[in-house]
N, CA, C and O atoms as a Maestro MAE file, in Angstrom:
{
 s_m_m2io_version
 :::
 2.0.0
}

f_m_ct {
 s_m_title
 :::
 protein
 m_atom[316] {
  # First column is atom index #
  i_m_mmod_type
  r_m_x_coord
  r_m_y_coord
  r_m_z_coord
  i_m_residue_number
  s_m_chain_name
  s_m_pdb_residue_name
  s_m_pdb_atom_name
  i_m_atomic_number
  :::
  1 25 -24.984 161.026 163.723 1 A "UNK " " N  " 7
  2 3 -23.957 162.210 163.356 1 A "UNK " " CA " 6
  3 2 -24.571 163.369 163.082 1 A "UNK " " C  " 6
  4 15 -25.664 163.508 162.534 1 A "UNK " " O  " 8
  5 25 -23.821 164.224 163.489 2 A "UNK " " N  " 7
  6 3 -24.728 165.813 163.270 2 A "UNK " " CA " 6
  7 2 -23.988 166.603 162.207 2 A "UNK " " C  " 6
  8 15 -22.791 166.482 161.951 2 A "UNK " " O  " 8
  9 25 -24.805 167.387 161.648 3 A "UNK " " N  " 7
  10 3 -24.203 168.224 160.518 3 A "UNK " " CA " 6
  11 2 -23.725 169.460 161.330 3 A "UNK " " C  " 6
  12 15 -24.411 170.028 162.180 3 A "UNK " " O  " 8
  13 25 -22.385 169.827 160.942 4 A "UNK " " N  " 7
  14 3 -22.012 171.196 161.336 4 A "UNK " " CA " 6
  15 2 -22.544 172.385 160.548 4 A "UNK " " C  " 6
  16 15 -22.404 172.451 159.326 4 A "UNK " " O  " 8
  17 25 -23.155 173.321 161.264 5 A "UNK " " N  " 7
  18 3 -23.764 174.484 160.635 5 A "UNK " " CA " 6
  19 2 -22.659 175.295 160.192 5 A "UNK " " C  " 6
  20 15 -21.649 175.575 160.838 5 A "UNK " " O  " 8
  21 25 -22.999 175.687 158.866 6 A "UNK " " N  " 7
  22 3 -22.046 176.655 158.203 6 A "UNK " " CA " 6
  23 2 -20.709 176.335 157.907 6 A "UNK " " C  " 6
  24 15 -19.945 177.184 157.449 6 A "UNK " " O  " 8
  25 25 -20.366 175.176 158.132 7 A "UNK " " N  " 7
  26 3 -18.954 174.478 157.430 7 A "UNK " " CA " 6
  27 2 -19.034 174.034 156.162 7 A "UNK " " C  " 6
  28 15 -19.702 173.044 155.865 7 A "UNK " " O  " 8
  29 25 -18.387 174.704 155.341 8 A "UNK " " N  " 7
  30 3 -18.346 174.223 153.855 8 A "UNK " " CA " 6
  31 2 -17.252 173.527 153.729 8 A "UNK " " C  " 6
  32 15 -16.314 173.832 154.465 8 A "UNK " " O  " 8
  33 25 -17.107 172.530 152.867 9 A "UNK " " N  " 7
  34 3 -15.893 171.672 152.341 9 A "UNK " " CA " 6
  35 2 -14.988 172.603 151.638 9 A "UNK " " C  " 6
  36 15 -15.435 173.295 150.723 9 A "UNK " " O  " 8
  37 25 -13.893 172.666 151.955 10 A "UNK " " N  " 7
  38 3 -12.747 173.405 151.185 10 A "UNK " " CA " 6
  39 2 -12.609 172.854 149.549 10 A "UNK " " C  " 6
  40 15 -11.998 173.504 148.701 10 A "UNK " " O  " 8
  41 25 -13.158 171.793 149.323 11 A "UNK " " N  " 7
  42 3 -12.936 171.404 147.940 11 A "UNK " " CA " 6
  43 2 -14.256 171.654 147.058 11 A "UNK " " C  " 6
  44 15 -14.092 171.895 145.862 11 A "UNK " " O  " 8
  45 25 -15.447 171.613 147.544 12 A "UNK " " N  " 7
  46 3 -16.681 171.790 146.772 12 A "UNK " " CA " 6
  47 2 -17.640 172.566 147.337 12 A "UNK " " C  " 6
  48 15 -18.723 172.720 146.772 12 A "UNK " " O  " 8
  49 25 -17.367 173.111 148.452 13 A "UNK " " N  " 7
  50 3 -18.292 174.048 149.240 13 A "UNK " " CA " 6
  51 2 -19.582 173.027 149.715 13 A "UNK " " C  " 6
  52 15 -20.608 173.612 150.063 13 A "UNK " " O  " 8
  53 25 -19.583 171.564 149.745 14 A "UNK " " N  " 7
  54 3 -20.463 171.097 150.264 14 A "UNK " " CA " 6
  55 2 -20.690 171.111 151.700 14 A "UNK " " C  " 6
  56 15 -19.920 171.734 152.431 14 A "UNK " " O  " 8
  57 25 -21.813 170.394 152.220 15 A "UNK " " N  " 7
  58 3 -22.095 170.496 153.788 15 A "UNK " " CA " 6
  59 2 -21.158 169.502 154.334 15 A "UNK " " C  " 6
  60 15 -21.133 168.397 153.793 15 A "UNK " " O  " 8
  61 25 -20.332 169.759 155.399 16 A "UNK " " N  " 7
  62 3 -19.539 168.714 156.126 16 A "UNK " " CA " 6
  63 2 -20.459 168.408 157.245 16 A "UNK " " C  " 6
  64 15 -21.116 169.196 157.925 16 A "UNK " " O  " 8
  65 25 -20.377 166.952 157.320 17 A "UNK " " N  " 7
  66 3 -21.016 166.128 158.340 17 A "UNK " " CA " 6
  67 2 -19.978 165.486 159.295 17 A "UNK " " C  " 6
  68 15 -18.933 164.997 158.866 17 A "UNK " " O  " 8
  69 25 -20.259 165.506 160.410 18 A "UNK " " N  " 7
  70 3 -19.284 165.084 161.452 18 A "UNK " " CA " 6
  71 2 -19.438 163.610 161.700 18 A "UNK " " C  " 6
  72 15 -20.568 163.153 161.874 18 A "UNK " " O  " 8
  73 25 -18.363 162.827 161.728 19 A "UNK " " N  " 7
  74 3 -18.436 161.348 162.044 19 A "UNK " " CA " 6
  75 2 -17.139 161.052 163.036 19 A "UNK " " C  " 6
  76 15 -16.681 161.851 163.853 19 A "UNK " " O  " 8
  77 25 -16.673 159.747 162.774 20 A "UNK " " N  " 7
  78 3 -15.528 159.479 163.389 20 A "UNK " " CA " 6
  79 2 -14.847 158.205 162.575 20 A "UNK " " C  " 6
  80 15 -15.493 157.365 161.949 20 A "UNK " " O  " 8
  81 25 -13.574 158.236 162.699 21 A "UNK " " N  " 7
  82 3 -12.933 156.702 162.083 21 A "UNK " " CA " 6
  83 2 -13.070 155.672 163.323 21 A "UNK " " C  " 6
  84 15 -12.709 155.907 164.476 21 A "UNK " " O  " 8
  85 25 -13.649 154.517 162.860 22 A "UNK " " N  " 7
  86 3 -13.870 153.422 164.139 22 A "UNK " " CA " 6
  87 2 -12.456 152.757 164.087 22 A "UNK " " C  " 6
  88 15 -11.842 152.673 163.023 22 A "UNK " " O  " 8
  89 25 -11.952 152.280 165.290 23 A "UNK " " N  " 7
  90 3 -10.920 151.517 165.662 23 A "UNK " " CA " 6
  91 2 -11.648 149.923 166.130 23 A "UNK " " C  " 6
  92 15 -12.280 149.764 167.174 23 A "UNK " " O  " 8
  93 25 -11.421 148.980 165.235 24 A "UNK " " N  " 7
  94 3 -11.978 147.800 165.588 24 A "UNK " " CA " 6
  95 2 -11.163 146.859 166.113 24 A "UNK " " C  " 6
  96 15 -11.203 145.683 165.751 24 A "UNK " " O  " 8
  97 25 -10.473 147.252 166.883 25 A "UNK " " N  " 7
  98 3 -9.134 146.537 167.623 25 A "UNK " " CA " 6
  99 2 -9.688 145.641 168.685 25 A "UNK " " C  " 6
  100 15 -10.525 146.118 169.452 25 A "UNK " " O  " 8
  101 25 -9.289 144.319 168.822 26 A "UNK " " N  " 7
  102 3 -9.524 143.484 169.953 26 A "UNK " " CA " 6
  103 2 -11.170 143.446 170.297 26 A "UNK " " C  " 6
  104 15 -11.671 143.506 171.420 26 A "UNK " " O  " 8
  105 25 -11.794 143.342 169.140 27 A "UNK " " N  " 7
  106 3 -13.268 142.963 169.103 27 A "UNK " " CA " 6
  107 2 -14.140 144.145 169.742 27 A "UNK " " C  " 6
  108 15 -15.352 144.038 169.929 27 A "UNK " " O  " 8
  109 25 -13.626 144.922 169.957 28 A "UNK " " N  " 7
  110 3 -14.389 146.355 170.402 28 A "UNK " " CA " 6
  111 2 -14.315 147.551 169.561 28 A "UNK " " C  " 6
  112 15 -13.258 147.685 168.943 28 A "UNK " " O  " 8
  113 25 -15.203 148.437 169.409 29 A "UNK " " N  " 7
  114 3 -15.043 149.579 168.415 29 A "UNK " " CA " 6
  115 2 -14.775 150.757 169.359 29 A "UNK " " C  " 6
  116 15 -15.475 150.991 170.345 29 A "UNK " " O  " 8
  117 25 -13.567 151.581 168.936 30 A "UNK " " N  " 7
  118 3 -13.110 152.569 169.935 30 A "UNK " " CA " 6
  119 2 -13.123 153.830 168.893 30 A "UNK " " C  " 6
  120 15 -13.186 153.536 167.699 30 A "UNK " " O  " 8
  121 25 -13.073 155.071 169.218 31 A "UNK " " N  " 7
  122 3 -12.728 156.134 168.570 31 A "UNK " " CA " 6
  123 2 -11.377 156.320 168.373 31 A "UNK " " C  " 6
  124 15 -10.645 156.213 169.358 31 A "UNK " " O  " 8
  125 25 -10.770 156.647 167.000 32 A "UNK " " N  " 7
  126 3 -9.146 156.824 166.989 32 A "UNK " " CA " 6
  127 2 -8.991 157.893 167.600 32 A "UNK " " C  " 6
  128 15 -9.875 158.739 167.735 32 A "UNK " " O  " 8
  129 25 -7.330 158.009 168.235 33 A "UNK " " N  " 7
  130 3 -6.971 159.121 168.970 33 A "UNK " " CA " 6
  131 2 -5.528 159.493 168.480 33 A "UNK " " C  " 6
  132 15 -4.676 158.692 168.094 33 A "UNK " " O  " 8
  133 25 -5.424 160.711 168.559 34 A "UNK " " N  " 7
  134 3 -4.178 161.348 168.092 34 A "UNK " " CA " 6
  135 2 -3.185 161.312 169.502 34 A "UNK " " C  " 6
  136 15 -3.570 161.535 170.650 34 A "UNK " " O  " 8
  137 25 -2.098 161.039 169.159 35 A "UNK " " N  " 7
  138 3 -1.139 160.690 170.477 35 A "UNK " " CA " 6
  139 2 0.277 161.799 170.202 35 A "UNK " " C  " 6
  140 15 0.975 161.776 169.188 35 A "UNK " " O  " 8
  141 25 0.429 162.581 171.193 36 A "UNK " " N  " 7
  142 3 1.473 163.439 170.991 36 A "UNK " " CA " 6
  143 2 2.845 162.763 171.092 36 A "UNK " " C  " 6
  144 15 3.058 161.971 172.010 36 A "UNK " " O  " 8
  145 25 3.834 163.064 170.131 37 A "UNK " " N  " 7
  146 3 5.030 162.781 170.216 37 A "UNK " " CA " 6
  147 2 5.264 161.515 169.055 37 A "UNK " " C  " 6
  148 15 4.280 161.070 168.462 37 A "UNK " " O  " 8
  149 25 6.635 160.981 168.785 38 A "UNK " " N  " 7
  150 3 6.963 160.026 167.703 38 A "UNK " " CA " 6
  151 2 6.503 158.879 168.339 38 A "UNK " " C  " 6
  152 15 6.525 158.878 169.569 38 A "UNK " " O  " 8
  153 25 5.991 157.670 167.602 39 A "UNK " " N  " 7
  154 3 5.527 156.280 168.126 39 A "UNK " " CA " 6
  155 2 7.031 155.655 168.540 39 A "UNK " " C  " 6
  156 15 8.114 155.794 167.973 39 A "UNK " " O  " 8
  157 25 6.663 154.900 169.770 40 A "UNK " " N  " 7
  158 3 7.717 154.192 170.241 40 A "UNK " " CA " 6
  159 2 7.506 152.587 170.133 40 A "UNK " " C  " 6
  160 15 6.331 152.283 170.340 40 A "UNK " " O  " 8
  161 25 8.242 151.634 169.895 41 A "UNK " " N  " 7
  162 3 7.932 150.412 169.942 41 A "UNK " " CA " 6
  163 2 7.923 149.987 171.258 41 A "UNK " " C  " 6
  164 15 8.539 150.619 172.116 41 A "UNK " " O  " 8
  165 25 7.063 148.619 171.607 42 A "UNK " " N  " 7
  166 3 6.772 148.061 172.595 42 A "UNK " " CA " 6
  167 2 6.573 146.646 172.462 42 A "UNK " " C  " 6
  168 15 5.677 146.305 171.690 42 A "UNK " " O  " 8
  169 25 7.353 145.577 173.170 43 A "UNK " " N  " 7
  170 3 7.516 144.231 172.961 43 A "UNK " " CA " 6
  171 2 6.151 143.782 172.861 43 A "UNK " " C  " 6
  172 15 5.757 143.257 171.819 43 A "UNK " " O  " 8
  173 25 5.337 143.957 173.931 44 A "UNK " " N  " 7
  174 3 3.839 143.281 174.186 44 A "UNK " " CA " 6
  175 2 2.777 144.014 173.351 44 A "UNK " " C  " 6
  176 15 1.797 143.382 172.954 44 A "UNK " " O  " 8
  177 25 2.925 145.320 173.066 45 A "UNK " " N  " 7
  178 3 1.513 146.084 172.545 45 A "UNK " " CA " 6
  179 2 1.836 146.256 170.789 45 A "UNK " " C  " 6
  180 15 0.892 146.393 170.011 45 A "UNK " " O  " 8
  181 25 3.212 146.231 170.327 46 A "UNK " " N  " 7
  182 3 3.624 146.735 169.026 46 A "UNK " " CA " 6
  183 2 4.009 148.155 169.234 46 A "UNK " " C  " 6
  184 15 5.169 148.429 168.926 46 A "UNK " " O  " 8
  185 25 3.226 149.158 169.719 47 A "UNK " " N  " 7
  186 3 3.400 150.446 170.068 47 A "UNK " " CA " 6
  187 2 2.892 151.006 171.264 47 A "UNK " " C  " 6
  188 15 1.745 150.796 171.658 47 A "UNK " " O  " 8
  189 25 3.838 151.815 171.936 48 A "UNK " " N  " 7
  190 3 3.581 152.261 173.292 48 A "UNK " " CA " 6
  191 2 2.534 153.288 173.148 48 A "UNK " " C  " 6
  192 15 2.690 154.085 172.223 48 A "UNK " " O  " 8
  193 25 1.507 153.410 173.891 49 A "UNK " " N  " 7
  194 3 0.560 154.577 173.800 49 A "UNK " " CA " 6
  195 2 0.199 155.136 175.127 49 A "UNK " " C  " 6
  196 15 -0.696 154.713 175.858 49 A "UNK " " O  " 8
  197 25 1.053 156.205 175.373 50 A "UNK " " N  " 7
  198 3 0.744 157.035 176.773 50 A "UNK " " CA " 6
  199 2 -0.787 157.134 176.961 50 A "UNK " " C  " 6
  200 15 -1.511 157.086 175.966 50 A "UNK " " O  " 8
  201 25 -1.274 157.263 178.121 51 A "UNK " " N  " 7
  202 3 -2.557 157.795 178.420 51 A "UNK " " CA " 6
  203 2 -2.558 159.308 178.568 51 A "UNK " " C  " 6
  204 15 -3.589 159.933 178.314 51 A "UNK " " O  " 8
  205 25 -1.569 159.861 178.924 52 A "UNK " " N  " 7
  206 3 -1.757 161.618 178.848 52 A "UNK " " CA " 6
  207 2 -1.172 161.926 177.396 52 A "UNK " " C  " 6
  208 15 -0.456 161.183 176.726 52 A "UNK " " O  " 8
  209 25 -1.696 163.333 177.031 53 A "UNK " " N  " 7
  210 3 -1.175 163.765 175.903 53 A "UNK " " CA " 6
  211 2 -1.926 162.854 174.663 53 A "UNK " " C  " 6
  212 15 -1.221 162.531 173.706 53 A "UNK " " O  " 8
  213 25 -3.319 162.456 174.689 54 A "UNK " " N  " 7
  214 3 -3.970 161.496 173.955 54 A "UNK " " CA " 6
  215 2 -5.463 162.300 173.798 54 A "UNK " " C  " 6
  216 15 -6.232 162.677 174.683 54 A "UNK " " O  " 8
  217 25 -5.564 162.411 172.327 55 A "UNK " " N  " 7
  218 3 -6.838 163.100 171.836 55 A "UNK " " CA " 6
  219 2 -7.709 162.438 170.983 55 A "UNK " " C  " 6
  220 15 -7.207 161.941 169.974 55 A "UNK " " O  " 8
  221 25 -9.216 162.288 171.211 56 A "UNK " " N  " 7
  222 3 -9.824 161.716 170.398 56 A "UNK " " CA " 6
  223 2 -10.066 162.579 169.032 56 A "UNK " " C  " 6
  224 15 -10.096 163.799 168.869 56 A "UNK " " O  " 8
  225 25 -10.227 161.519 168.125 57 A "UNK " " N  " 7
  226 3 -10.340 162.392 166.364 57 A "UNK " " CA " 6
  227 2 -11.589 162.331 166.021 57 A "UNK " " C  " 6
  228 15 -12.249 161.321 166.265 57 A "UNK " " O  " 8
  229 25 -12.168 163.523 165.330 58 A "UNK " " N  " 7
  230 3 -13.517 163.483 164.862 58 A "UNK " " CA " 6
  231 2 -13.085 163.793 163.475 58 A "UNK " " C  " 6
  232 15 -12.134 164.545 163.264 58 A "UNK " " O  " 8
  233 25 -13.843 163.163 162.422 59 A "UNK " " N  " 7
  234 3 -13.766 163.218 161.114 59 A "UNK " " CA " 6
  235 2 -14.814 163.635 160.194 59 A "UNK " " C  " 6
  236 15 -15.827 162.957 160.024 59 A "UNK " " O  " 8
  237 25 -14.582 164.791 159.568 60 A "UNK " " N  " 7
  238 3 -15.722 165.352 159.051 60 A "UNK " " CA " 6
  239 2 -15.778 164.965 157.476 60 A "UNK " " C  " 6
  240 15 -14.760 164.992 156.786 60 A "UNK " " O  " 8
  241 25 -17.061 164.599 156.959 61 A "UNK " " N  " 7
  242 3 -16.901 164.146 155.622 61 A "UNK " " CA " 6
  243 2 -18.032 165.011 154.559 61 A "UNK " " C  " 6
  244 15 -19.233 165.144 154.794 61 A "UNK " " O  " 8
  245 25 -17.385 165.480 153.493 62 A "UNK " " N  " 7
  246 3 -18.568 166.266 152.612 62 A "UNK " " CA " 6
  247 2 -19.656 165.393 152.187 62 A "UNK " " C  " 6
  248 15 -19.428 164.281 151.709 62 A "UNK " " O  " 8
  249 25 -20.863 165.872 152.350 63 A "UNK " " N  " 7
  250 3 -22.044 165.302 151.862 63 A "UNK " " CA " 6
  251 2 -22.134 165.135 150.331 63 A "UNK " " C  " 6
  252 15 -22.919 164.318 149.849 63 A "UNK " " O  " 8
  253 25 -21.282 165.956 149.513 64 A "UNK " " N  " 7
  254 3 -21.255 166.043 147.888 64 A "UNK " " CA " 6
  255 2 -20.022 165.226 147.547 64 A "UNK " " C  " 6
  256 15 -20.122 164.108 147.042 64 A "UNK " " O  " 8
  257 25 -18.932 165.760 147.811 65 A "UNK " " N  " 7
  258 3 -17.664 164.973 147.188 65 A "UNK " " CA " 6
  259 2 -17.003 163.778 148.104 65 A "UNK " " C  " 6
  260 15 -16.174 163.000 147.633 65 A "UNK " " O  " 8
  261 25 -17.429 163.721 149.368 66 A "UNK " " N  " 7
  262 3 -16.762 162.816 150.281 66 A "UNK " " CA " 6
  263 2 -15.374 163.187 150.789 66 A "UNK " " C  " 6
  264 15 -14.683 162.343 151.361 66 A "UNK " " O  " 8
  265 25 -15.015 164.258 150.618 67 A "UNK " " N  " 7
  266 3 -13.675 164.721 151.119 67 A "UNK " " CA " 6
  267 2 -13.647 164.449 152.809 67 A "UNK " " C  " 6
  268 15 -14.712 164.468 153.427 67 A "UNK " " O  " 8
  269 25 -12.495 164.224 153.433 68 A "UNK " " N  " 7
  270 3 -12.369 163.890 154.631 68 A "UNK " " CA " 6
  271 2 -11.417 164.750 155.395 68 A "UNK " " C  " 6
  272 15 -10.254 164.845 155.001 68 A "UNK " " O  " 8
  273 25 -11.830 165.388 156.470 69 A "UNK " " N  " 7
  274 3 -10.940 166.295 157.231 69 A "UNK " " CA " 6
  275 2 -11.184 165.801 158.764 69 A "UNK " " C  " 6
  276 15 -12.288 165.541 159.244 69 A "UNK " " O  " 8
  277 25 -9.812 165.715 159.500 70 A "UNK " " N  " 7
  278 3 -9.923 165.201 160.658 70 A "UNK " " CA " 6
  279 2 -9.142 166.225 161.624 70 A "UNK " " C  " 6
  280 15 -8.118 166.862 161.378 70 A "UNK " " O  " 8
  281 25 -9.885 166.200 162.737 71 A "UNK " " N  " 7
  282 3 -9.675 167.208 164.044 71 A "UNK " " CA " 6
  283 2 -9.402 166.427 165.357 71 A "UNK " " C  " 6
  284 15 -10.152 165.512 165.697 71 A "UNK " " O  " 8
  285 25 -8.480 166.739 165.984 72 A "UNK " " N  " 7
  286 3 -8.170 166.110 167.326 72 A "UNK " " CA " 6
  287 2 -8.569 167.153 168.464 72 A "UNK " " C  " 6
  288 15 -8.068 168.275 168.542 72 A "UNK " " O  " 8
  289 25 -9.434 166.699 169.247 73 A "UNK " " N  " 7
  290 3 -9.749 167.642 170.455 73 A "UNK " " CA " 6
  291 2 -10.517 166.761 171.609 73 A "UNK " " C  " 6
  292 15 -11.175 165.748 171.371 73 A "UNK " " O  " 8
  293 25 -10.322 167.306 172.829 74 A "UNK " " N  " 7
  294 3 -11.045 166.596 173.746 74 A "UNK " " CA " 6
  295 2 -12.409 166.536 173.632 74 A "UNK " " C  " 6
  296 15 -12.926 165.457 173.920 74 A "UNK " " O  " 8
  297 25 -13.156 167.487 173.261 75 A "UNK " " N  " 7
  298 3 -14.522 167.727 172.786 75 A "UNK " " CA " 6
  299 2 -15.131 166.463 171.890 75 A "UNK " " C  " 6
  300 15 -16.324 166.162 171.850 75 A "UNK " " O  " 8
  301 25 -14.202 165.878 171.275 76 A "UNK " " N  " 7
  302 3 -14.557 164.681 170.341 76 A "UNK " " CA " 6
  303 2 -14.852 163.365 171.007 76 A "UNK " " C  " 6
  304 15 -15.159 162.391 170.319 76 A "UNK " " O  " 8
  305 25 -14.766 163.291 172.409 77 A "UNK " " N  " 7
  306 3 -14.361 161.946 173.150 77 A "UNK " " CA " 6
  307 2 -15.989 161.317 173.086 77 A "UNK " " C  " 6
  308 15 -16.945 162.075 172.925 77 A "UNK " " O  " 8
  309 25 -16.123 160.051 173.215 78 A "UNK " " N  " 7
  310 3 -17.297 159.307 173.311 78 A "UNK " " CA " 6
  311 2 -18.345 159.947 174.320 78 A "UNK " " C  " 6
  312 15 -17.892 160.181 175.440 78 A "UNK " " O  " 8
  313 25 -19.390 160.195 174.143 79 A "UNK " " N  " 7
  314 3 -20.533 160.619 175.292 79 A "UNK " " CA " 6
  315 2 -21.277 159.636 175.641 79 A "UNK " " C  " 6
  316 15 -22.163 159.801 176.480 79 A "UNK " " O  " 8
  :::
 }
 m_bond[315] {
  # First column is bond index #
  i_m_from
  i_m_to
  i_m_order
  :::
  1 1 2 1
  2 2 3 1
  3 3 4 2
  4 3 5 1
  5 5 6 1
  6 6 7 1
  7 7 8 2
  8 7 9 1
  9 9 10 1
  10 10 11 1
  11 11 12 2
  12 11 13 1
  13 13 14 1
  14 14 15 1
  15 15 16 2
  16 15 17 1
  17 17 18 1
  18 18 19 1
  19 19 20 2
  20 19 21 1
  21 21 22 1
  22 22 23 1
  23 23 24 2
  24 23 25 1
  25 25 26 1
  26 26 27 1
  27 27 28 2
  28 27 29 1
  29 29 30 1
  30 30 31 1
  31 31 32 2
  32 31 33 1
  33 33 34 1
  34 34 35 1
  35 35 36 2
  36 35 37 1
  37 37 38 1
  38 38 39 1
  39 39 40 2
  40 39 41 1
  41 41 42 1
  42 42 43 1
  43 43 44 2
  44 43 45 1
  45 45 46 1
  46 46 47 1
  47 47 48 2
  48 47 49 1
  49 49 50 1
  50 50 51 1
  51 51 52 2
  52 51 53 1
  53 53 54 1
  54 54 55 1
  55 55 56 2
  56 55 57 1
  57 57 58 1
  58 58 59 1
  59 59 60 2
  60 59 61 1
  61 61 62 1
  62 62 63 1
  63 63 64 2
  64 63 65 1
  65 65 66 1
  66 66 67 1
  67 67 68 2
  68 67 69 1
  69 69 70 1
  70 70 71 1
  71 71 72 2
  72 71 73 1
  73 73 74 1
  74 74 75 1
  75 75 76 2
  76 75 77 1
  77 77 78 1
  78 78 79 1
  79 79 80 2
  80 79 81 1
  81 81 82 1
  82 82 83 1
  83 83 84 2
  84 83 85 1
  85 85 86 1
  86 86 87 1
  87 87 88 2
  88 87 89 1
  89 89 90 1
  90 90 91 1
  91 91 92 2
  92 91 93 1
  93 93 94 1
  94 94 95 1
  95 95 96 2
  96 95 97 1
  97 97 98 1
  98 98 99 1
  99 99 100 2
  100 99 101 1
  101 101 102 1
  102 102 103 1
  103 103 104 2
  104 103 105 1
  105 105 106 1
  106 106 107 1
  107 107 108 2
  108 107 109 1
  109 109 110 1
  110 110 111 1
  111 111 112 2
  112 111 113 1
  113 113 114 1
  114 114 115 1
  115 115 116 2
  116 115 117 1
  117 117 118 1
  118 118 119 1
  119 119 120 2
  120 119 121 1
  121 121 122 1
  122 122 123 1
  123 123 124 2
  124 123 125 1
  125 125 126 1
  126 126 127 1
  127 127 128 2
  128 127 129 1
  129 129 130 1
  130 130 131 1
  131 131 132 2
  132 131 133 1
  133 133 134 1
  134 134 135 1
  135 135 136 2
  136 135 137 1
  137 137 138 1
  138 138 139 1
  139 139 140 2
  140 139 141 1
  141 141 142 1
  142 142 143 1
  143 143 144 2
  144 143 145 1
  145 145 146 1
  146 146 147 1
  147 147 148 2
  148 147 149 1
  149 149 150 1
  150 150 151 1
  151 151 152 2
  152 151 153 1
  153 153 154 1
  154 154 155 1
  155 155 156 2
  156 155 157 1
  157 157 158 1
  158 158 159 1
  159 159 160 2
  160 159 161 1
  161 161 162 1
  162 162 163 1
  163 163 164 2
  164 163 165 1
  165 165 166 1
  166 166 167 1
  167 167 168 2
  168 167 169 1
  169 169 170 1
  170 170 171 1
  171 171 172 2
  172 171 173 1
  173 173 174 1
  174 174 175 1
  175 175 176 2
  176 175 177 1
  177 177 178 1
  178 178 179 1
  179 179 180 2
  180 179 181 1
  181 181 182 1
  182 182 183 1
  183 183 184 2
  184 183 185 1
  185 185 186 1
  186 186 187 1
  187 187 188 2
  188 187 189 1
  189 189 190 1
  190 190 191 1
  191 191 192 2
  192 191 193 1
  193 193 194 1
  194 194 195 1
  195 195 196 2
  196 195 197 1
  197 197 198 1
  198 198 199 1
  199 199 200 2
  200 199 201 1
  201 201 202 1
  202 202 203 1
  203 203 204 2
  204 203 205 1
  205 205 206 1
  206 206 207 1
  207 207 208 2
  208 207 209 1
  209 209 210 1
  210 210 211 1
  211 211 212 2
  212 211 213 1
  213 213 214 1
  214 214 215 1
  215 215 216 2
  216 215 217 1
  217 217 218 1
  218 218 219 1
  219 219 220 2
  220 219 221 1
  221 221 222 1
  222 222 223 1
  223 223 224 2
  224 223 225 1
  225 225 226 1
  226 226 227 1
  227 227 228 2
  228 227 229 1
  229 229 230 1
  230 230 231 1
  231 231 232 2
  232 231 233 1
  233 233 234 1
  234 234 235 1
  235 235 236 2
  236 235 237 1
  237 237 238 1
  238 238 239 1
  239 239 240 2
  240 239 241 1
  241 241 242 1
  242 242 243 1
  243 243 244 2
  244 243 245 1
  245 245 246 1
  246 246 247 1
  247 247 248 2
  248 247 249 1
  249 249 250 1
  250 250 251 1
  251 251 252 2
  252 251 253 1
  253 253 254 1
  254 254 255 1
  255 255 256 2
  256 255 257 1
  257 257 258 1
  258 258 259 1
  259 259 260 2
  260 259 261 1
  261 261 262 1
  262 262 263 1
  263 263 264 2
  264 263 265 1
  265 265 266 1
  266 266 267 1
  267 267 268 2
  268 267 269 1
  269 269 270 1
  270 270 271 1
  271 271 272 2
  272 271 273 1
  273 273 274 1
  274 274 275 1
  275 275 276 2
  276 275 277 1
  277 277 278 1
  278 278 279 1
  279 279 280 2
  280 279 281 1
  281 281 282 1
  282 282 283 1
  283 283 284 2
  284 283 285 1
  285 285 286 1
  286 286 287 1
  287 287 288 2
  288 287 289 1
  289 289 290 1
  290 290 291 1
  291 291 292 2
  292 291 293 1
  293 293 294 1
  294 294 295 1
  295 295 296 2
  296 295 297 1
  297 297 298 1
  298 298 299 1
  299 299 300 2
  300 299 301 1
  301 301 302 1
  302 302 303 1
  303 303 304 2
  304 303 305 1
  305 305 306 1
  306 306 307 1
  307 307 308 2
  308 307 309 1
  309 309 310 1
  310 310 311 1
  311 311 312 2
  312 311 313 1
  313 313 314 1
  314 314 315 1
  315 315 316 2
  :::
 }
}
């Protein structure tokens, strides 16, 4: 995890640290994603997840109060 320079917590002004919310589905760990549009049911998978219009989510945590703030952007994909 990296500290984001000059990014203050909107609640207490503490330092925000970048991380991610892990998805532990099917015995693998993945980065959570934001999917454009309303969810649609799928008989086999529970919910349809199109591959286009999907963005990885980064979540920033305040090092003082623990406040979480999330952002979706292609730059947050696993490296």
